[in-house]
DOFIPA-640670 format. One record per residue: x negated, y negated, z of N, C-alpha, C in turn. Coordinates in steps of 0.001 Angstrom, whole numbers, padded with zeros to 6 digits, always signed. Layout:
<rs>
XYZXYZXYZ
...
</rs>
This chain:
<rs>
-011969+007305+010997-010774+007100+010192-010907+005821+009380
-010340+005855+008167-010485+004733+007252-009144+004372+006618
-008943+003079+006423-007746+002589+005736-008176+001753+004547
-007478+001923+003442-007731+001146+002231-006680+000054+002117
-007124-001201+002013-006232-002350+001880-006410-002908+000476
-005363-002882-000332-005450-003256-001738-004836-004635-001953
-005636-005535-002497-005216-006908-002770-004751-007013-004221
-003434-007168-004417-002866-007234-005756-002653-008642-006264
-003343-009617-005672-003227-011010-006113-004273-011313-007176
-003980-012228-008108-005017-012649-009054-006121-013468-008398
-005887-013925-007167-006895-014691-006429-007615-013765-005447
-008907-013688-005601-009672-012732-004793-009586-013027-003302
-009658-014304-002937-009652-014663-001517-008581-015710-001229
-007380-015436-001738-006269-016354-001544-005389-015965-000370
-004111-016238-000509-003158-016018+000588-002979-014538+000919
-002891-013695-000104-002719-012263+000134-003935-011690+000842
-005114-012090+000411-006350-011646+001066-006365-012073+002534
-005900-013285+002793-005882-013783+004171-004953-012937+005033
-003791-012576+004489-002867-011708+005221-003487-010340+005484
-004108-009764+004465-004756-008464+004640-005894-008549+005653
-006532-009712+005732-007573-009897+006738-007033-009764+008151
-005791-010202+008357-005162-010018+009662-004928-008548+009972
-004496-007790+008966-004311-006339+009144-005654-005686+009441
-006672-006109+008705-008023-005586+008922-008469-005808+010371
-008196-006987+010894-008564-007288+012285-007894-006325+013250
-006579-006107+013076-005856-005192+013953-006387-003772+013882
-006720-003316+012681-007267-001967+012511-008628-001843+013189
-009475-002826+012950-010824-002761+013498-010826-002846+015019
-009889-003599+015579-009783-003666+017041-009513-002295+017644
-008879-001425+016854-008550-000082+017329-009532+000971+016830
-010645+000514+016278-011699+001440+015889-011539+002086+014534
-010682+001531+013687-010459+002089+012351-011189+001230+011315
-011930+001870+010446-012603+001151+009368-011579+000703+008341
-011695-000531+007892-010768-001074+006900-011554-001641+005733
-011244-001188+004529-011897-001675+003321-010874-002420+002473
-011145-003697+002178-010251-004477+001324-010764-004399-000112
-009889-003955-001009-010239-003831-002424-009394-004801-003233
-010016-005550-004119-009312-006482-005003-009116-005830-006360
-007894-005860-006877-007621-005265-008181-008261-006052-009316
-008562-007329-009089-009202-008131-010112-008206-008796-011044
-008723-009376-012117-007878-010099-013065-007820-009441-014436
-008495-008317-014593-008394-007594-015864-006975-007053-016036
-006551-006923-017268-005206-006432-017547-005038-005000-017050
-003972-004756-016312-003622-003404-015871-002370-002999-016632
-002515-002066-017523-001394-001634-018351-000327-000944-017519
+000903-001084-017938+001982-000324-017330+001939+001128-017767
+002693+001969-017080+002764+003389-017431+003379+003550-018824
+002758+004396-019646+003249+004637-020994+004047+005931-021112
+004324+006559-019959+005185+007747-019914+004740+008847-020872
+003407+009012-021013+002899+010048-021914+002886+011423-021251
+002864+011445-019915+002891+012715-019198+001558+013421-019077
+000488+012859-019632-000812+013532-019601-001348+013676-018181
-000977+012752-017292-001500+012793-015921-001019+014020-015166
+000090+014608-015577+000611+015763-014857-000299+016972-014983
-001095+017005-016031-002022+018120-016218-003384+017850-015586
-003750+016592-015465-005096+016250-015024-005155+015595-013649
-004040+015003-013194-004063+014259-011944-004734+012909-012084
-005001+012505-013304-005595+011210-013596-004860+010585-014776
-004881+009250-014834-004232+008554-015942-005156+008540-017149
-004592+008674-018354-005435+008683-019539-005990+007287-019832
-005362+006247-019244-005912+004895-019337-006961+004782-018227
-008208+004782-018600-009282+004883-017608-009666+003494-017089
-009023+003101-016002-009283+001793-015421-009274+001891-013901
-008911+000805-013228-008955+000760-011767-008037+001795-011119
-006995+002208-011808-006097+003228-011262-006868+004513-010986
-007646+004957-011959-008425+006179-011762-009522+006001-010723
-010085+004814-010636-011098+004550-009615-010523+004783-008218
-009311+004292-008004-008683+004460-006696-008265+005913-006478
-007711+006549-007497-007311+007949-007370-008494+008829-006962
-009660+008540-007515-010841+009343-007210-011339+009135-005784
-010935+008040-005168-011448+007705-003833-010418+007885-002726
-009156+008131-003083-008089+008149-002083-008245+009242-001046
-008862+010343-001412-009038+011430-000440-009893+010993+000742
-010669+009933+000555-011545+009450+001624-010837+008510+002590
-009554+008230+002345-008812+007289+003177-007628+007975+003845
-007365+007550+005070-006298+008151+005865-005021+007317+005852
-005078+006099+005321-003920+005217+005274-004143+004171+004181
-003041+003597+003689-003134+002615+002603-002199+001447+002893
-002689+000228+002618-001875-000978+002684-001936-001658+001316
-000782-002005+000786-000709-002695-000496-000257-004132-000256
-001042-005089-000725-000698-006492-000547-000432-007175-001871
+000561-008064-001891+000895-008763-003129+001447-010148-002839
+001218-011090-003760+001952-012349-003688+003360-012133-004221
+004234-013069-003947+005602-013010-004468+005670-013798-005771
+006055-013123-006845+006267-013769-008139+007723-013542-008550
+008512-014592-008574+009928-014485-008948+010647-013428-008107
+010458-013503-006793+011095-012595-005839+010744-011132-006103
+009526-010907-006587+009067-009542-006860+007552-009495-006716
+007028-008282-006713+005583-008101-006613+004908-008579-007890
+003616-008851-007804+002867-009284-008985+002925-008203-010061
+002827-008633-011306+002829-007670-012411+001672-006700-012306
+000524-007187-011829-000657-006329-011733-000444-005186-010751
+000041-005512-009553+000183-004438-008567+001370-003537-008906
+002363-004065-009589+003487-003219-010007+003016-002177-011007
+002281-002607-012032+001750-001655-013010+000788-000678-012347
-000045-001202-011445-001009-000362-010731-000308+000719-009921
+000695+000338-009147+001365+001311-008289+002216+002285-009095
+002845+001818-010171+003598+002733-011037+002711+003884-011488
+001540+003550-011972+000645+004570-012518-000062+005358-011421
-000425+004694-010330-001100+005382-009232-000229+006489-008654
+001012+006155-008355+001898+007132-007725+002379+008189-008715
+002473+007830-009991+002909+008811-010991+001791+009805-011305
+000558+009308-011368-000557+010171-011759-001118+010974-010588
-001089+010394-009394-001707+011056-008252-000945+012291-007809
-001679+013331-007401-000990+014516-006899-000503+014259-005471
+000412+015074-005040+001106+014821-003777+000166+014741-002586
-000910+015536-002567-001762+015584-001382-002473+014262-001115
-002530+013400-002118-003150+012095-001922-002265+011156-001115
-000954+011446-001047-000016+010541-000416+000770+011160+000740
+001101+012422+000652+001987+013051+001628+001441+012941+003048
+002274+012406+003937+001921+012323+005341+001030+011168+005723
+000574+010394+004745-000320+009278+005066+000487+008044+005469
+000022+007297+006464+000655+006025+006788+000453+005026+005647
+001495+004249+005382+001431+003248+004323+002196+002006+004761
+001812+000873+004195+002507-000372+004513+002374-001339+003356
+003364-002228+003246+003349-003308+002272+003159-004625+003005
+002395-005517+002395+002190-006873+002910+002483-007848+001785
+003312-008855+002057+003666-009811+001011+003389-011238+001470
+003018-012064+000499+002690-013464+000764+003522-014346-000152
+004203-015321+000430+005038-016186-000401+004958-017635+000072
+005382-018534-000800+005458-019939-000402+006652-020164+000499
+007820-019635+000062+009046-019905+000815+010013-018725+000810
+010410-018240-000366+011422-017189-000437+010970-016020-001304
+011784-014970-001307+011514-013785-002116+010703-012714-001423
+010293-012976-000173+009422-012022+000511+010124-010702+000803
+011362-010760+001283+012029-009517+001684+012343-008641+000474
+012682-009260-000664+012948-008472-001882+011673-007776-002341
+010557-008484-002270+009272-007906-002667+008852-006805-001705
+009064-007026-000428+008759-006039+000606+009544-004749+000356
+010828-004891+000058+011660-003721-000237+011151-002981-001470
+010741-003724-002488+010251-003119-003721+009070-002196-003455
+008093-002677-002712+006898-001874-002472+007174-000675-001570
+008060-000844-000592+008353+000273+000313+008966+001462-000404
+009589+001229-001542+010219+002340-002267+009198+003334-002797
+007986+002880-003071+006949+003819-003508+006609+004801-002390
+006613+004307-001162+006212+005146-000026+007287+006166+000335
+008532+005700+000325+009608+006569+000817+009985+007655-000178
+009519+007552-001424+009748+008637-002385+008554+009593-002425
+007507+009266-001647+006257+010028-001712+005905+010705-000391
+006879+010846+000513+006647+011502+001803+005565+010814+002622
+005474+009495+002502+004518+008742+003300+005197+008206+004555
+004403+007870+005545+004908+007348+006805+004814+005822+006779
+005948+005146+006687+005961+003691+006555+005728+003047+007917
+004745+002155+007978+004381+001496+009236+005000+000098+009283
+005651-000201+010396+006271-001504+010580+005493-002361+011559
+006025-003535+011808+005398-004460+012738+006485-005141+013543
+006169-006260+014161+007135-006966+014997+008118-007779+014165
+007808-007950+012886+008677-008648+011933+008367-008036+010582
+009136-008393+009554+008775-007900+008230+007387-008397+007865
+006639-007566+007142+005222-007827+006899+005035-008924+005853
+005214-010168+006269+005118-011281+005337+004454-012483+005989
+003785-013266+005145+003207-014542+005579+003683-015617+004620
+003599-016868+005070+004037-017997+004257+002919-019023+004129
+002813-019609+002938+001832-020662+002713+001432-020731+001256
+000929-021890+000834+000463-022048-000541-001056-022031-000637
-001728-021850+000481-003186-021768+000511-003580-020895+001696
-004795-020349+001680-005247-019566+002832-005168-020346+004141
-005452-021638+004065-005407-022468+005266-003980-022542+005829
-002994-022659+004930-001605-022698+005393-001178-021347+005955
-001640-020274+005344-001307-018939+005853-001845-018767+007272
-003042-019228+007507-003618-019128+008855-002827-019938+009868
-002148-020985+009406-001301-021783+010299+000047-021117+010558
+000381-020085+009766+001599-019305+010019+001279-018325+011148
+001359-018809+012366+000899-018009+013508+001701-016728+013681
+003019-016817+013465+003834-015606+013601+003491-014600+012513
+003297-015099+011294+002948-014196+010201+001633-013488+010438
+000624-014220+010878-000675-013604+011117-000643-012655+012312
+000164-012982+013308+000331-012046+014425+001009-010768+013943
+001972-010920+013053+002632-009751+012467+001621-008871+011744
+000663-009481+011039-000369-008712+010338-001256-007947+011319
-001687-008621+012373-002546-007943+013357-001806-006802+014042
-000538-007039+014368+000274-005987+014992+000438-004810+014039
+000631-005101+012763+000730-004036+011764-000536-003188+011763
-001703-003840+011796-002952-003095+011816-003074-002206+013040
-002696-002735+014202-002761-001928+015433-001773-000758+015378
-000570-001025+014875+000425+000043+014768-000038+001140+013808
-000645+000719+012708-001140+001705+011745-002251+002539+012362
-003156+001893+013089-004236+002629+013743-003680+003643+014741
-002670+003231+015494-002050+004133+016481-001465+005358+015786
-000753+005142+014678-000152+006271+013971-001227+007177+013388
-002285+006593+012859-003382+007397+012325-003971+008289+013415
-004132+007740+014606-004676+008520+015720-003705+009623+016144
-002408+009322+016128-001414+010342+016480-001433+011494+015486
-001542+011161+014207-001595+012205+013176-002842+013066+013354
-003976+012411+013617-005225+013151+013809-005139+014042+015046
-004555+013526+016125-004407+014335+017338-003506+015532+017086
-002457+015325+016311-001560+016426+015978-002263+017515+015184
-003100+017109+014243-003850+018093+013457-004764+018906+014357
-005378+018241+015326-006276+018944+016249-005529+019953+017114
-004224+019735+017286-003388+020657+018065-002689+021680+017179
-003028+021674+015902-002435+022642+014981-001072+022246+014449
-000691+020980+014638+000593+020507+014121+000385+020054+012684
+001056+020695+011768+000884+020381+010361+002135+019723+009784
+001976+019098+008649+003101+018460+007982+004085+019533+007530
+005400+019271+007570+006390+020285+007173+006127+020829+005774
+006306+022116+005616+006146+022742+004300+007301+022310+003409
+006972+021838+002235+007998+021326+001323+008775+022462+000664
+010042+022268+000501+010847+023182-000315+010481+022986-001778
+010832+023972-002607+010695+023769-004046+011592+022613-004451
+011065+021738-005278+011810+020541-005660+013071+020883-006438
+014150+020212-006090+015413+020334-006814+015677+018987-007479
+015824+019013-008792+016078+017763-009532+017425+017880-010249
+018288+016928-009978+019602+016938-010610+019848+015580-011273
+020808+015543-012149+021249+014275-012726+022764+014332-012881
+023313+013385-013546+024771+013301-013626+025316+013733-014986
+024464+014388-015766+024917+014898-017052+025221+016382-016877
+026450+016769-017182+026878+018164-017013+027292+018757-018359
</rs>
């Protein structure tokens, strides 16, 4: 079993990476392979609402979004990590997730465990955490929790490592995710499948 951990910080090995490293430790302790991927510093365009992805399952902007979409079938769980910018996720990971979830077909996400990890100096962590969780709960994903909200505090990797409760929360998150992944796999072996979806009903308030 494999989990993909996505680092949405402009710093390759900064505070967000350090937090994801704690999740990686928890996963590996339970025998799950964890791959940390950095989105990088290249510009990630926001969704242009062209609708072309609905026919192809890929975004017409050929960048890191499509790279991840092409590889997601190889992963059983996903963790998204971001620093807190103005009480919200980084612009890079926001644009990335907007396009990833809009372009990807349902089978890439449905039933998979997912989690958000946020890193902040002092405040804004819970608002950012809520923001990222909304992608999962609209996509039939299984949101994984920990002993506290998935956040760490610090202005440097060294300070994050001194946030003992935060790093313990990360390791616990990794172990919890591994446990859920194993439960899902055991269920599949017993013939337990994900519920069959009804035909989608879409309504609005214009009559």
